[in-house]
C-alpha positions as CSV (number, residue, x, y, z in Angstrom):
1,X,56.7,-139.7,-81.6
2,X,53.2,-138.6,-82.1
3,X,51.9,-141.9,-80.7
4,X,53.9,-141.4,-77.5
5,X,52.4,-138.0,-76.9
6,X,48.9,-139.2,-77.2
7,X,49.7,-142.1,-74.9
8,X,51.0,-139.8,-72.2
9,X,47.9,-137.5,-72.4
10,X,45.6,-140.4,-72.2
11,X,47.3,-141.6,-69.1
12,X,46.9,-138.2,-67.4
13,X,43.2,-138.1,-68.1
14,X,42.8,-141.6,-66.7
15,X,44.5,-140.5,-63.5
16,X,42.3,-137.5,-63.1
17,X,39.2,-139.5,-63.7
18,X,40.3,-142.0,-61.1
19,X,40.9,-139.3,-58.5
20,X,37.6,-137.6,-59.2
21,X,35.8,-140.9,-58.8
22,X,37.4,-141.4,-55.4
23,X,36.6,-137.9,-54.4
24,X,32.9,-138.4,-55.4
25,X,32.9,-141.6,-53.4
26,X,34.3,-139.8,-50.3
27,X,31.8,-137.0,-50.6
28,X,28.9,-139.5,-50.9
29,X,30.2,-141.2,-47.7
30,X,30.5,-137.8,-45.9
31,X,27.0,-136.8,-46.9
32,X,25.7,-140.1,-45.7
33,X,27.5,-139.6,-42.3
34,X,26.1,-136.1,-42.1
35,X,22.6,-137.2,-42.8
36,X,23.0,-139.9,-40.2
37,X,24.3,-137.3,-37.6
38,X,21.4,-134.9,-38.5
39,X,19.0,-137.7,-38.0
40,X,20.6,-138.6,-34.6
41,X,20.7,-134.9,-33.5
42,X,17.1,-134.4,-34.6
43,X,16.2,-137.4,-32.5
44,X,18.0,-135.7,-29.5
45,X,16.2,-132.4,-30.0
46,X,12.9,-134.2,-30.1
47,X,13.8,-135.9,-26.9
48,X,15.0,-132.7,-25.2
49,X,11.8,-130.9,-26.2
50,X,9.8,-133.7,-24.7
51,X,12.0,-133.5,-21.5
52,X,11.6,-129.7,-21.3
53,X,7.9,-130.1,-21.7
54,X,7.8,-132.6,-18.9
55,X,10.0,-130.3,-16.6
56,X,8.1,-127.0,-17.1
57,X,5.4,-127.6,-14.4
58,X,8.1,-128.4,-11.9
59,X,10.0,-125.2,-12.8
60,X,6.9,-123.1,-12.4
61,X,6.2,-124.5,-9.0
62,X,9.8,-124.0,-7.8
63,X,9.7,-120.3,-8.9
64,X,6.4,-119.7,-7.2
65,X,7.7,-121.2,-4.0
66,X,10.8,-119.0,-4.2
67,X,8.6,-115.9,-4.7
68,X,6.4,-116.9,-1.8
69,X,9.4,-117.2,0.4
70,X,10.6,-113.8,-0.6
71,X,7.2,-112.3,0.1
72,X,7.0,-114.0,3.4
73,X,10.5,-112.6,4.3
74,X,9.5,-109.1,3.3
75,X,6.2,-109.3,5.2
76,X,8.0,-110.6,8.3
77,X,10.5,-107.8,8.1
78,X,7.8,-105.2,7.6
79,X,5.9,-106.7,10.4
80,X,9.0,-106.5,12.6
81,X,9.4,-102.8,11.7
82,X,5.8,-102.0,12.4
83,X,5.9,-104.0,15.7
84,X,9.1,-102.1,16.6
85,X,7.2,-98.9,15.9
86,X,4.4,-100.0,18.1
87,X,6.9,-100.9,20.8
88,X,8.4,-97.4,20.5
89,X,4.9,-95.9,20.7
90,X,4.1,-97.9,23.8
91,X,7.4,-96.9,25.5
92,X,7.0,-93.3,24.4
93,X,3.4,-93.2,25.6
94,X,4.4,-94.6,29.0
95,X,7.1,-92.0,29.5
96,X,4.8,-89.2,28.3
97,X,2.0,-90.2,30.6
98,X,4.5,-90.0,33.5
99,X,5.3,-86.4,32.6
100,X,8.6,-84.6,32.1
101,X,9.3,-83.7,35.8
102,X,11.0,-87.0,36.8
103,X,13.2,-87.5,33.8
104,X,13.2,-84.6,31.4
105,X,15.8,-86.0,29.0
106,X,13.8,-89.3,28.6
107,X,10.6,-87.3,28.1
108,X,12.2,-85.3,25.3
109,X,13.5,-88.6,23.7
110,X,10.0,-90.0,23.9
111,X,8.6,-87.0,22.1
112,X,11.2,-87.4,19.4
113,X,10.2,-91.1,19.0
114,X,6.6,-90.2,18.8
115,X,7.2,-87.6,16.2
116,X,9.3,-90.1,14.2
117,X,6.4,-92.6,14.4
118,X,4.0,-90.1,13.0
119,X,6.3,-89.4,10.1
120,X,6.7,-93.2,9.5
121,X,3.0,-94.0,9.4
122,X,2.3,-90.9,7.4
123,X,4.7,-92.3,4.8
124,X,3.3,-95.8,5.0
125,X,-0.4,-95.2,4.4
126,X,-0.8,-98.7,2.9
127,X,-0.8,-100.1,6.4
128,X,-4.4,-100.7,7.2
129,X,-4.4,-99.1,10.7
130,X,-2.0,-96.2,9.8
131,X,-4.7,-93.5,10.1
132,X,-5.7,-94.7,13.6
133,X,-2.1,-94.9,14.7
134,X,-1.3,-91.4,13.4
135,X,-4.4,-89.9,15.1
136,X,-3.5,-91.6,18.4
137,X,0.1,-90.5,18.2
138,X,-0.8,-86.9,17.2
139,X,-3.2,-86.6,20.2
140,X,-0.5,-88.0,22.5
141,X,2.1,-85.6,21.0
142,X,-0.3,-82.6,21.6
143,X,-0.6,-83.6,25.3
144,X,3.1,-84.1,25.5
145,X,3.8,-80.6,24.2
146,X,1.2,-79.2,26.6
147,X,3.1,-80.8,29.5
148,X,6.3,-79.6,27.9
149,X,5.0,-76.0,28.0
150,X,4.2,-76.4,31.7
151,X,7.6,-77.9,32.4
152,X,9.3,-75.0,30.5
153,X,7.4,-72.5,32.4
154,X,8.0,-74.2,35.8
155,X,11.7,-74.7,35.2
156,X,12.2,-71.2,33.9
157,X,10.3,-69.7,36.8
158,X,12.1,-71.7,39.4
159,X,15.5,-70.4,38.2
160,X,14.3,-66.8,37.5
161,X,14.7,-64.7,40.6
162,X,15.5,-61.0,40.9
163,X,19.2,-60.2,41.4
164,X,20.0,-58.6,44.8
165,X,21.9,-55.2,44.6
166,X,24.8,-56.6,46.6
167,X,25.3,-59.4,44.0
168,X,25.3,-56.8,41.2
169,X,27.9,-54.6,43.1
170,X,30.2,-57.7,43.4
171,X,30.4,-57.8,39.6
172,X,31.5,-54.2,39.4
173,X,35.2,-53.2,39.3
174,X,36.5,-51.9,42.7
175,X,36.6,-48.4,41.4
176,X,32.9,-48.3,40.7
177,X,31.6,-50.1,43.8
178,X,29.7,-47.9,46.3
179,X,31.6,-47.6,49.5
180,X,28.6,-48.3,51.7
181,X,27.0,-50.9,49.5
182,X,24.4,-48.4,48.3
183,X,24.5,-46.3,45.1
184,X,23.2,-43.4,47.1
185,X,26.6,-43.2,48.8
186,X,28.2,-42.5,45.4
187,X,28.9,-38.8,45.0
188,X,27.2,-37.7,41.7
189,X,29.9,-35.1,41.3
190,X,32.3,-37.9,40.6
191,X,30.2,-39.2,37.6
192,X,32.6,-37.7,35.1
193,X,35.6,-39.3,36.8
194,X,33.8,-42.6,37.0
195,X,33.1,-42.5,33.3
196,X,36.9,-42.2,32.6
197,X,37.6,-45.1,35.0
198,X,34.8,-47.3,33.6
199,X,36.0,-47.1,30.0
200,X,38.8,-49.7,30.6
201,X,37.3,-51.4,33.7
202,X,36.7,-55.1,33.8
203,X,33.2,-56.2,34.8
204,X,32.6,-59.7,36.2
205,X,30.0,-61.5,34.1
206,X,26.6,-61.9,35.8
207,X,25.0,-65.3,35.8
208,X,21.2,-65.2,35.7
209,X,20.4,-68.9,35.1
210,X,22.8,-71.8,36.1
211,X,24.7,-73.1,33.0
212,X,23.5,-76.7,33.7
213,X,19.9,-75.7,33.4
214,X,20.2,-73.8,30.1
215,X,20.7,-76.9,27.8
216,X,17.4,-78.3,29.2
217,X,15.6,-75.1,28.6
218,X,17.0,-75.0,25.1
219,X,15.7,-78.5,24.4
220,X,12.3,-77.7,25.8
221,X,12.1,-74.5,23.7
222,X,13.3,-76.3,20.6
223,X,10.6,-79.0,20.9
224,X,7.9,-76.4,21.5
225,X,9.0,-74.5,18.3
226,X,9.1,-77.8,16.3
227,X,5.5,-78.5,17.5
228,X,4.4,-75.1,16.2
229,X,4.2,-73.5,19.7
230,X,6.7,-70.7,19.0
231,X,4.3,-68.0,20.2
232,X,3.6,-69.8,23.4
233,X,7.3,-70.2,24.0
234,X,7.8,-66.5,23.4
235,X,5.0,-65.5,25.8
236,X,6.2,-67.8,28.6
237,X,9.7,-66.5,28.3
238,X,8.7,-62.8,28.1
239,X,6.2,-63.0,31.0
240,X,8.6,-64.8,33.3
241,X,11.8,-62.9,32.6
242,X,10.5,-59.4,32.1
243,X,9.0,-59.3,35.6
244,X,12.3,-60.5,37.0
245,X,14.3,-57.9,35.2
246,X,12.1,-55.0,36.2
247,X,12.1,-56.2,39.8
248,X,15.9,-56.4,39.8
249,X,16.0,-52.7,38.7
250,X,13.5,-51.7,41.3
251,X,15.5,-53.4,44.0
252,X,18.6,-51.5,42.7
253,X,16.6,-48.3,43.1
254,X,15.5,-47.4,39.6
255,X,12.3,-45.3,39.4
256,X,10.1,-44.4,36.5
257,X,9.8,-40.7,36.8
258,X,8.0,-38.2,34.6
259,X,8.9,-34.7,33.6
260,X,6.5,-33.3,36.3
261,X,8.1,-35.5,38.9
262,X,11.5,-34.1,38.0
263,X,10.3,-30.5,38.0
264,X,9.1,-30.8,41.6
265,X,12.4,-32.0,43.0
266,X,14.9,-29.9,44.9
267,X,18.1,-29.5,42.9
268,X,20.2,-31.4,45.5
269,X,17.8,-34.4,45.4
270,X,17.7,-34.3,41.6
271,X,21.5,-34.1,41.3
272,X,21.8,-37.2,43.5
273,X,19.3,-39.1,41.5
274,X,21.1,-38.2,38.2
275,X,24.3,-39.5,39.7
276,X,22.7,-42.8,40.7
277,X,20.9,-43.1,37.3
278,X,24.3,-42.9,35.6
279,X,25.4,-45.7,37.9
280,X,22.3,-47.7,37.2
281,X,22.6,-47.3,33.4
282,X,26.1,-48.8,33.5
283,X,25.0,-51.7,35.7
284,X,21.9,-52.4,33.5
285,X,23.8,-52.5,30.2
286,X,27.1,-54.0,31.2
287,X,25.7,-56.6,33.6
288,X,21.9,-57.2,33.5
289,X,21.1,-56.8,29.8
290,X,24.4,-58.4,28.8
291,X,23.6,-61.5,31.0
292,X,20.0,-61.6,29.6
293,X,21.3,-61.5,26.0
294,X,23.5,-64.5,26.8
295,X,20.6,-66.4,28.3
296,X,18.5,-65.7,25.2
297,X,21.3,-66.6,22.8
298,X,22.0,-69.9,24.5
299,X,18.3,-70.9,25.2
300,X,17.3,-70.1,21.6
301,X,20.4,-71.3,19.8
302,X,19.6,-72.3,16.3
303,X,16.1,-70.7,16.7
304,X,17.1,-67.3,15.2
305,X,13.6,-66.1,14.8
306,X,13.2,-66.2,18.6
307,X,16.5,-64.8,19.9
308,X,16.1,-61.1,19.1
309,X,12.3,-61.1,19.5
310,X,12.5,-62.6,23.0
311,X,15.3,-60.3,24.1
312,X,13.5,-57.2,22.8
313,X,10.2,-58.1,24.5
314,X,11.8,-59.1,27.8
315,X,14.0,-55.9,28.1
316,X,11.5,-53.4,26.7
317,X,9.9,-52.5,30.1
318,X,13.3,-52.3,31.9
319,X,14.8,-50.1,29.2
320,X,11.7,-47.8,29.3
321,X,12.1,-47.5,33.1
322,X,15.7,-46.3,32.7
323,X,15.3,-44.1,29.6
324,X,12.2,-42.4,31.0
325,X,14.2,-40.6,33.7
326,X,16.8,-39.4,31.1
327,X,14.0,-38.2,28.9
328,X,12.4,-36.3,31.8
329,X,15.7,-34.6,32.6
330,X,16.3,-33.7,28.9
331,X,12.8,-32.2,28.6
332,X,12.7,-30.4,31.9
333,X,13.3,-26.7,32.4
334,X,16.9,-25.8,31.5
335,X,19.2,-24.1,34.1
336,X,23.0,-23.5,34.1
337,X,23.6,-25.9,37.0
338,X,22.1,-28.7,35.0
339,X,24.7,-28.5,32.2
340,X,27.3,-30.7,33.9
341,X,24.8,-33.4,34.9
342,X,23.5,-33.3,31.3
343,X,27.0,-33.8,30.1
344,X,27.5,-36.7,32.5
345,X,24.3,-38.3,31.2
346,X,25.3,-37.7,27.6
347,X,28.7,-39.1,28.4
348,X,27.3,-42.4,29.8
349,X,25.0,-42.8,26.8
350,X,28.0,-42.3,24.5
351,X,30.1,-44.7,26.5
352,X,27.4,-47.4,26.3
353,X,26.4,-46.7,22.7
354,X,28.4,-49.5,21.1
355,X,27.3,-52.1,23.7
356,X,23.6,-51.1,23.3
357,X,23.9,-51.4,19.5
358,X,25.5,-54.9,19.9
359,X,23.1,-56.2,22.6
360,X,20.0,-54.8,20.9
361,X,20.8,-56.0,17.4
362,X,18.3,-57.2,14.9
363,X,15.0,-55.8,13.5
364,X,13.1,-56.8,16.7
365,X,15.2,-54.5,18.8
366,X,15.1,-51.5,16.4
367,X,12.7,-49.4,18.6
368,X,14.9,-49.9,21.7
369,X,18.1,-48.8,19.7
370,X,16.3,-45.8,18.4
371,X,15.0,-44.8,21.9
372,X,18.5,-44.9,23.3
373,X,20.0,-43.0,20.4
374,X,17.1,-40.5,20.6
375,X,17.8,-39.9,24.3
376,X,21.5,-39.3,23.5
377,X,20.6,-36.7,20.9
378,X,18.1,-35.0,23.2
379,X,20.7,-34.7,25.9
380,X,23.2,-33.2,23.5
381,X,20.6,-30.8,22.2
382,X,19.5,-29.7,25.7
383,X,23.2,-29.3,26.8
384,X,23.9,-27.2,23.8
385,X,20.9,-25.0,24.5
386,X,22.0,-24.7,28.1
387,X,25.3,-23.3,26.9
388,X,23.4,-20.5,25.2
389,X,21.2,-20.0,28.2
390,X,24.3,-19.8,30.5
391,X,26.0,-17.2,28.2
392,X,22.9,-15.1,28.2
393,X,22.4,-15.5,32.0
394,X,25.9,-14.4,32.7
395,X,25.6,-11.3,30.6
396,X,22.2,-10.3,32.0
397,X,22.8,-11.4,35.6
398,X,21.1,-8.7,37.6
399,X,21.9,-9.9,41.2
400,X,22.1,-6.9,43.5
401,X,24.6,-8.6,45.7
402,X,27.2,-5.9,46.0
403,X,30.7,-6.6,47.2
404,X,31.4,-3.5,49.2
405,X,35.1,-4.1,49.5
406,X,35.7,-4.4,45.7
407,X,36.8,-8.0,45.9
408,X,36.1,-10.8,43.4
409,X,32.3,-11.0,42.8
410,X,30.6,-14.3,43.5
411,X,29.4,-14.3,39.8
412,X,33.1,-14.2,38.7
413,X,34.2,-17.1,40.8
414,X,31.0,-19.0,39.7
415,X,31.6,-18.5,36.0
416,X,35.3,-19.2,36.2
417,X,34.7,-22.5,38.1
418,X,32.0,-23.2,35.5
419,X,34.5,-22.7,32.7
420,X,37.1,-24.9,34.5
421,X,34.6,-27.7,34.8
422,X,33.9,-27.3,31.1
423,X,37.5,-28.2,30.4
424,X,37.2,-31.4,32.5
425,X,34.6,-32.4,29.8
426,X,36.7,-31.5,26.8
427,X,36.4,-34.8,25.0
428,X,32.7,-35.0,25.8
429,X,32.1,-31.5,24.5
430,X,33.9,-32.2,21.3
431,X,31.7,-35.2,20.7
432,X,28.7,-33.1,21.6
433,X,29.7,-30.4,19.1
434,X,30.1,-33.1,16.4
435,X,26.4,-34.1,17.0
436,X,25.6,-30.7,15.3
437,X,28.4,-30.4,12.8
438,X,28.5,-27.0,11.2
439,X,31.9,-27.3,9.5
440,X,33.8,-25.8,12.4
441,X,36.5,-27.6,14.2
442,X,35.4,-28.8,17.6
443,X,38.4,-27.1,19.3
444,X,37.5,-23.8,17.7
445,X,33.9,-24.3,18.8
446,X,35.0,-24.8,22.4
447,X,37.3,-21.8,22.3
448,X,34.5,-19.7,20.8
449,X,32.0,-20.8,23.5
450,X,34.6,-20.0,26.2
451,X,35.4,-16.6,24.8
452,X,31.8,-15.7,24.6
453,X,31.2,-16.7,28.2
454,X,34.2,-14.6,29.3
455,X,33.1,-11.7,27.3
456,X,29.6,-11.9,28.8
457,X,31.1,-11.9,32.3
458,X,33.2,-8.9,31.5
459,X,30.2,-7.0,30.2
460,X,28.3,-7.9,33.3
461,X,31.1,-6.9,35.7
462,X,31.4,-3.5,34.0
463,X,27.7,-3.0,34.7
464,X,28.1,-4.0,38.3
465,X,31.1,-1.7,38.8
466,X,28.8,1.2,38.2
467,X,27.1,0.5,41.5
468,X,30.1,2.0,43.4
469,X,30.0,5.7,44.1
470,X,33.7,5.9,44.5
471,X,35.4,5.7,41.1
472,X,38.6,4.4,42.7
473,X,36.7,1.4,44.1
474,X,35.1,0.9,40.7
475,X,38.5,0.4,39.2
476,X,39.7,-1.7,42.1
477,X,36.7,-4.0,41.6
478,X,37.3,-4.4,37.9
479,X,41.1,-4.9,38.5
480,X,40.4,-7.7,41.0
481,X,37.8,-9.5,38.9
482,X,39.6,-9.4,35.6
483,X,42.9,-10.3,37.3
484,X,41.0,-13.4,38.8
485,X,39.8,-14.3,35.3
486,X,43.3,-14.0,33.8
487,X,45.0,-15.9,36.6
488,X,42.4,-18.7,36.4
489,X,42.8,-19.0,32.7
490,X,46.6,-19.1,32.9
491,X,46.5,-21.9,35.4
492,X,44.0,-24.0,33.5
493,X,43.6,-25.8,30.1
494,X,41.6,-22.8,29.0
495,X,44.9,-21.0,28.2
496,X,45.6,-23.5,25.4
497,X,42.3,-22.6,23.7
498,X,42.0,-18.9,24.5
499,X,45.7,-18.4,23.7
500,X,48.5,-16.1,24.9
501,X,47.0,-13.1,23.1
502,X,43.8,-13.2,25.2
503,X,45.9,-13.5,28.4
504,X,48.2,-10.6,27.5
505,X,45.4,-8.4,26.3
506,X,43.5,-8.9,29.6
507,X,46.6,-8.4,31.7
508,X,46.9,-5.0,30.1
509,X,43.3,-4.3,31.1
510,X,44.2,-5.2,34.7
511,X,47.1,-2.8,34.7
512,X,44.9,-0.1,33.2
513,X,42.4,-0.4,36.1
514,X,45.3,-0.4,38.6
515,X,46.7,2.8,37.1
516,X,43.2,4.3,37.1
517,X,42.7,3.5,40.7
518,X,46.1,5.0,41.7
519,X,45.4,8.2,39.7
520,X,41.8,8.7,40.9
521,X,42.4,7.7,44.6
522,X,45.7,9.4,45.2
523,X,45.7,12.5,42.9
524,X,44.0,14.7,45.5
525,X,46.2,13.7,48.4
526,X,49.3,14.1,46.4
527,X,48.2,17.6,45.6
528,X,48.6,18.4,49.3
529,X,52.3,17.6,49.0
530,X,52.8,19.8,46.1
531,X,54.9,23.0,46.6
532,X,52.5,24.9,44.4
533,X,50.5,27.6,46.3
534,X,52.8,27.6,49.4
535,X,54.5,31.0,48.7
536,X,52.9,34.2,49.8
537,X,52.7,35.4,46.3
538,X,50.9,32.2,45.3
539,X,53.7,31.2,42.9
540,X,55.8,28.1,42.9
541,X,58.0,29.6,45.7
542,X,61.6,28.7,45.8
543,X,63.2,27.4,48.9
544,X,66.0,29.7,50.2
545,X,69.1,28.6,52.1
546,X,69.2,31.4,54.7
547,X,67.0,29.6,57.3
548,X,68.3,26.1,56.9
549,X,66.5,25.3,53.7
550,X,63.1,26.8,54.5
551,X,61.8,29.2,51.9
552,X,61.5,32.7,53.4
553,X,58.6,33.1,51.1
554,X,56.7,30.1,52.2
555,X,53.6,30.5,54.4
556,X,53.7,28.6,57.7
557,X,49.9,28.7,57.8
558,X,49.6,27.2,54.3
559,X,52.1,24.4,55.2
560,X,50.2,23.6,58.4
561,X,47.0,23.7,56.5
562,X,48.4,21.3,53.8
563,X,49.7,18.9,56.5
564,X,46.4,19.0,58.3
565,X,44.5,18.2,55.1
566,X,47.0,15.4,54.2
567,X,46.7,13.8,57.7
568,X,42.9,13.9,57.5
569,X,42.7,12.5,54.0
570,X,45.3,9.8,54.7
571,X,43.6,8.7,57.9
572,X,40.3,8.5,56.0
573,X,42.0,6.5,53.2
574,X,43.6,4.2,55.7
575,X,40.2,3.6,57.5
576,X,38.3,3.1,54.2
577,X,40.8,1.3,52.0
578,X,42.0,-1.1,54.7
579,X,38.4,-2.4,54.4
580,X,38.8,-2.8,50.7
581,X,40.1,-6.1,49.5
582,X,42.7,-7.2,46.9
583,X,42.5,-11.0,47.5
584,X,45.5,-11.9,45.4
585,X,48.7,-11.5,47.5
586,X,51.0,-10.6,44.6
587,X,48.6,-8.1,43.1
588,X,48.0,-6.6,46.6
589,X,51.7,-6.1,47.2
590,X,52.2,-4.7,43.7
591,X,49.4,-2.2,44.2
592,X,50.7,-1.1,47.6
593,X,54.2,-0.7,46.2
594,X,52.9,1.4,43.3
595,X,51.2,3.7,45.8
596,X,54.2,3.9,48.1
597,X,56.5,4.7,45.2
598,X,54.5,7.8,44.5
599,X,53.4,8.8,48.0
600,X,56.5,8.3,50.1
601,X,59.0,10.3,48.0
602,X,56.6,13.1,47.8
603,X,56.0,13.1,51.6
604,X,59.7,12.9,52.4
605,X,60.4,15.8,50.0
606,X,57.6,17.9,51.5
607,X,58.7,17.4,55.1
608,X,62.3,18.0,54.2
609,X,61.5,21.3,52.5
610,X,58.8,22.6,54.8
611,X,59.0,20.6,58.0
612,X,61.2,23.1,59.8
613,X,58.4,25.8,59.5
614,X,56.1,23.6,61.5
615,X,58.7,22.1,63.9
616,X,59.7,25.6,65.0
617,X,56.2,26.6,65.8
618,X,53.7,25.4,68.4
619,X,52.4,21.8,68.6
620,X,54.5,20.5,65.7
621,X,53.3,16.9,66.3
622,X,49.7,18.1,65.6
623,X,50.8,18.6,62.0
624,X,53.6,16.2,61.4
625,X,51.9,13.1,62.8
626,X,53.7,10.5,60.7
627,X,57.1,9.7,59.5
628,X,57.5,8.2,56.0
629,X,58.1,4.8,57.8
630,X,54.7,5.2,59.6
631,X,53.0,5.8,56.3
632,X,54.7,2.8,54.7
633,X,53.5,0.6,57.6
634,X,50.0,1.9,57.3
635,X,50.0,1.3,53.6
636,X,50.8,-2.3,54.5
637,X,47.3,-2.5,56.0
638,X,45.5,-1.4,52.9
639,X,43.3,-3.8,50.9
640,X,43.2,-6.4,53.8
641,X,39.4,-6.4,54.0
642,X,39.3,-5.4,57.6
643,X,36.1,-4.5,59.4
644,X,35.4,-0.9,60.2
645,X,36.2,-1.5,63.9
646,X,39.5,-3.1,63.0
647,X,40.3,-0.2,60.7
648,X,39.7,2.4,63.4
649,X,42.0,0.6,65.8
C-alpha cells in the first residue's frame, strides 16, 4: 500500500518535469524568434533612417518652392491692389481735372475714391512710394475741394433768387390775401380779425430751392465738411442766402425804421405801417423762415453742427429788420390811440411764438428767440402802461369843446367805443394780464380796468357839466351821457364783466338827473298855474259856483298876469329846449311824457278854473294862446336839437 502511493507520487513529478521541459523549450524558441524579429526590425529602422537622410534635401527644396509660390501669389495680389489703386487715382484725377460742372455726381465719386486712396496708402506705409502717392493725392484732393467750394457757391447762387411778393401772396389763405395784390390795401383796423382767421388757416408751403437740387447741394456740403472746410461752407451759405432773404423782405415792403422815424410819422401813416407789419410778420415766419429752415435741414442733414448755425446767421439780418419796427413802436411815445395797434402787435407775436421757438431752436438761435420774446414783453408792458395813461387822460381831459345842446359829449362816445374795442380783445388782454401776474384773476383785472375807465369818464363829465349856466341843462347833459354809458354797456360784453349791479346803479343815476331836470326846469312855470295868490286877499282863494265856477274872490288882473307870464316862459322854453338834444328816442319820449304828465293837467285845471275870467274880458286870445293839445304838440318838439331859426318858426 505504501509502495503504491510512492509510485503514484513519482509519476506526477515526472509528468510535471516533462511539461516544464517542454515549456522551457517553447520559451527558448520564442525568444529566439523575438531576437530574430528585433534583428530584422533593427535592420529596417537602419534602412529607413538612411532613406530619410537621403530624402531630406528633396523635402527642403519642395517646401522652399511652395513658400516661394505663396510669396509670389501674395506679391501679385498686392501688386494688383496697388495697380487698382493707381488706376482709381488716374481715373479720379482725370475727373477732378475736368471739374464738377459737367458731371457733379461723378466728380463727387472721384473725391471719395481719392480720399479712400489716401487712407489706403497711409495704412500701407511699407510700400516704397506711398509717401509720394499720399502727397500727390492730398494736393489733388485740396484742389478738388477748392473746385467743390466754387461749385457749391455757383449752384447755390444760381438757385437763390428773391421771392416776388405775388408768389408769397399765392401761398396765403384766401382770407389773408390782399385784395389788390399789395399789403397796403389791407385795412390795418382788421388786424385783430385777421389774427383770429389766421390761427386755423392753412398756408401753402413756399419752395425756395428746387427739391432736385437740394441733394446735390447736400453732397457738396458734406464733402466740404469732411475735408475740414465747414467754416467756408457756412460763410458761402450765409453770404448767399442772407442777401436773398433780406431782398425778399424789401420787395415785400419791410423797412428798418428807428424810434425817431416812427415819432416823425403822422398817425394815419403809422397805423397803416403797423397793419402791414403784422401782415409781414406772419408771411416771414409762416412762409419765408419756415421754407429757409427746411432748406437748411435738408442741405445739412446729418451735419447737426451746421443746421442751426447756418439758419441763425442767414436769418439774423431779416429778423432784425422785422423786429426793429416793433421795438420802435414799443419804445415810442405812448398815446391812447396806440393801444389797439399795440394789442394787435402783441397778438401776432403771441400767435407766432410757438413757431418762432420751433424754427429758431438750438443754442445758435438763442439770441433770435430772446429778441422775439423781448419784443413780446415790451409790447405787453407798453400796452399796460397805455391803459394807465388812458384812464388818467379820460379823468383829466380838459377839452373845452362844449356841447351846447346837452347831448352826448364826444369824449363819452370816444371812451365807450374804446371800451367796446377792448372787449374785442378779451382773450389777448387776458394773456397780457398774465404777463404780469399779480395773483388776480384775468377776468377780474379786465373788469377792474373797465370800471376805473368808466369812473374816470363819469368824474370828467361831472366837471364838464359845470360849464353850463343853466342847471337844467347840466342835468340833461349828465342824464344823456350816463344813459349812453349804461345803454352801451347793456348791449355789449362789458355787461358780463361790470355786472347787473353796475347797470342798475347807473340807471338810477340817469333817473335822478331826469328828475332834477324836471324839477329845476319846470318848477317856476308850474308856479304860474298855481291857485296860490290869485284871490284878492292873497289867500288860496276858493272858487265859487255863482258865476259858473269862477271864484268871485279871484283877481282877473292876477289871472291875466299869470297867463301872460306862463305864455312867455313856455315860448322861451320851447325856443330854447327844442334846441337841446336827447339823442336816444326812448329816453326823449320818456322825458317829454314826464313833463307832459305834470304840465298838462295843471294847465287844464288852471284854464278850467280861471279861464272864464279872461274869456269874458277884452282880447281873451292874448292871454289864453294855447290849448292843452297845443302845448302837448309843442312839447313834442322839445329835445330835437333844432337850430335857433327852426325853433323860432
